[in-house]
C-alpha positions as CSV (number, residue, x, y, z in Angstrom):
1,M,-15.3,7.4,29.9
2,Y,-16.5,3.9,29.2
3,Q,-16.0,1.8,32.3
4,F,-18.4,-1.2,32.1
5,Q,-18.0,-3.9,29.6
6,I,-20.1,-7.0,28.8
7,D,-18.1,-9.9,27.4
8,R,-21.3,-11.9,26.7
9,F,-22.2,-9.6,23.9
10,R,-19.9,-9.1,20.8
11,G,-16.5,-9.5,22.5
12,S,-15.4,-6.9,25.0
13,E,-16.6,-3.6,23.6
14,A,-18.2,-1.2,26.0
15,L,-22.0,-1.0,25.6
16,L,-22.9,2.3,27.3
17,P,-21.4,5.2,29.1
18,R,-21.4,4.8,32.8
19,T,-24.7,5.9,34.4
20,G,-25.2,7.2,38.0
21,K,-27.6,5.9,40.6
22,A,-30.2,8.6,39.9
23,T,-30.2,7.8,36.2
24,R,-30.4,4.1,36.8
25,G,-33.3,4.9,39.1
26,Q,-35.1,6.6,36.3
27,I,-34.5,3.6,34.0
28,A,-36.1,1.3,36.7
29,A,-39.0,3.7,37.1
30,L,-39.7,3.8,33.4
31,A,-39.5,0.1,33.1
32,N,-41.9,-0.2,36.1
33,L,-44.4,2.1,34.3
34,I,-44.1,0.1,31.1
35,D,-45.3,-2.9,33.2
36,S,-43.7,-5.7,31.4
37,P,-41.4,-8.4,32.8
38,I,-37.7,-7.6,33.0
39,D,-35.2,-10.1,31.7
40,T,-33.5,-11.5,34.8
41,S,-31.3,-14.0,33.0
42,L,-27.5,-13.6,33.3
43,N,-27.5,-11.6,30.2
44,G,-30.3,-9.4,31.4
45,M,-28.6,-8.8,34.7
46,A,-25.4,-7.9,32.9
47,L,-27.3,-5.3,30.8
48,A,-28.8,-3.9,34.0
49,Q,-25.3,-3.5,35.4
50,V,-24.4,-1.1,32.5
51,G,-27.7,0.8,32.8
52,C,-30.1,-0.9,30.3
53,V,-33.2,-2.9,31.1
54,Y,-34.5,-5.5,28.5
55,L,-38.2,-6.2,28.4
56,P,-38.4,-9.2,26.1
57,L,-42.2,-9.6,26.1
58,A,-42.6,-5.9,25.1
59,G,-39.8,-6.2,22.5
60,M,-38.2,-3.2,24.1
61,S,-35.1,-2.1,25.9
62,V,-34.9,1.0,28.1
63,T,-31.8,3.0,28.9
64,A,-31.0,6.6,30.0
65,T,-28.3,9.2,29.9
66,N,-27.6,12.8,31.0
67,C,-26.0,13.5,27.7
68,A,-27.4,15.7,25.0
69,P,-28.6,14.3,21.6
70,P,-27.2,12.6,19.6
71,L,-24.8,11.2,22.2
72,V,-25.4,7.6,23.3
73,R,-27.6,6.8,20.2
74,P,-24.9,4.6,18.5
75,E,-24.5,2.6,21.7
76,A,-28.2,2.2,22.2
77,T,-28.7,1.3,18.6
78,R,-26.1,-1.4,18.9
79,I,-28.0,-2.9,21.9
80,G,-31.3,-2.8,19.9
81,D,-29.6,-4.6,17.1
82,M,-28.1,-7.2,19.4
83,L,-31.5,-7.8,21.1
84,Q,-33.6,-7.3,18.0
85,C,-35.9,-4.8,19.9
86,D,-37.1,-1.3,20.0
87,I,-35.1,1.2,22.2
88,V,-36.3,3.9,24.5
89,L,-33.5,6.3,25.5
90,M,-34.5,8.6,28.3
91,R,-32.6,11.9,28.5
92,C,-32.5,12.8,32.2
93,G,-30.5,16.0,32.2
94,A,-32.1,19.2,33.4
95,E,-31.6,20.8,29.9
96,H,-33.5,17.9,28.3
97,G,-36.5,17.8,30.8
98,G,-36.7,14.0,30.8
99,T,-37.5,13.6,27.1
100,L,-37.4,10.2,25.4
101,D,-35.8,9.3,22.1
102,I,-37.3,6.2,20.4
103,K,-35.6,3.9,18.0
104,L,-38.0,1.4,16.4
105,M,-36.4,-1.8,15.2
106,H,-37.8,-1.4,11.7
107,L,-36.7,2.2,11.2
108,D,-33.2,3.6,10.6
109,E,-33.8,7.0,12.2
110,W,-34.5,8.0,15.8
111,L,-37.7,9.7,16.9
112,N,-36.9,12.5,19.3
113,G,-38.4,14.6,22.0
114,Y,-41.1,12.4,23.3
115,L,-42.8,12.8,26.7
116,P,-44.3,10.1,28.9
117,W,-48.1,10.6,29.3
118,L,-50.0,8.6,32.0
119,C,-53.6,8.1,32.8
120,T,-55.3,5.4,34.9
121,E,-55.6,3.1,32.0
122,A,-52.3,3.4,30.1
123,L,-48.9,4.9,29.5
124,W,-48.3,6.7,26.2
125,F,-45.3,8.3,24.6
126,I,-46.4,11.6,23.1
127,P,-44.3,13.5,20.6
128,G,-43.0,17.0,21.1
129,E,-43.1,17.5,17.3
130,I,-46.6,17.4,15.7
131,D,-45.5,15.2,12.7
132,N,-44.2,12.3,14.8
133,P,-46.5,9.4,15.7
134,L,-48.1,8.7,19.0
135,F,-47.3,5.5,20.9
136,E,-49.4,3.6,23.3
137,V,-47.2,1.5,25.6
138,A,-49.2,-1.7,26.2
139,G,-46.9,-4.7,26.2
140,G,-44.8,-2.9,23.5
141,L,-44.9,0.2,21.4
142,F,-48.1,0.6,19.4
143,E,-48.6,3.5,17.0
144,R,-52.0,5.2,17.4
145,P,-53.7,7.7,15.1
146,F,-55.3,9.8,17.9
147,A,-54.0,11.3,21.1
148,P,-55.3,10.0,24.4
149,F,-56.3,13.5,25.5
150,A,-58.7,16.1,24.1
151,S,-57.1,19.4,25.2
152,A,-53.8,21.1,26.2
153,A,-54.9,20.8,29.8
154,G,-55.4,17.0,29.4
155,R,-52.0,16.7,27.8
156,S,-50.3,18.6,30.6
157,L,-52.1,16.7,33.3
158,G,-51.0,13.3,31.8
159,V,-47.4,14.4,31.4
160,E,-47.4,15.7,35.0
161,R,-48.9,12.5,36.3
162,A,-46.2,10.5,34.4
163,Y,-43.3,12.6,35.8
164,R,-44.8,12.2,39.4
165,A,-44.9,8.4,38.9
166,L,-41.3,8.4,37.6
167,A,-40.1,10.5,40.6
168,K,-42.0,8.1,43.0
169,H,-40.6,4.9,41.4
170,G,-37.2,6.4,40.6
171,R,-35.9,6.5,44.1
172,G,-34.4,3.1,44.0
173,G,-32.2,1.8,41.2
174,L,-31.5,-1.2,39.0
């Protein structure tokens, strides 16, 4: 199942399951929405080849999978540990609806079921579960106490806008 390996990081162990072109397109689209420079060094390009984008100024790495939770979390956690950054794992399969799992560098557990939310001013990651924190994505992940919308209609509009932007930008690839 694991085809790609990066010898630059911790020997020759595989980093991630192989991702298809559509999934890598979604990684690139989300990285584009985050709007932070992508690591284009040799190590950064090697990560991109296995389906992971490192955004060093945001202190974040973005990857994606078609697999159901909790698959790919150990591999993504290993990347976050190596790079000392937060991880955003996009679940692209139809049964997951494009949800995001978030692993903050300072926490041991994953935060699950997030949705991208977009307005003209900012990208947010909003939780599917009411007890999870809200994150504004502004050069990194910043926990915020209040939602960027005032109604269910505003929530739906922002989520729809984010998915349209992901679809528009996701036609390419890494």
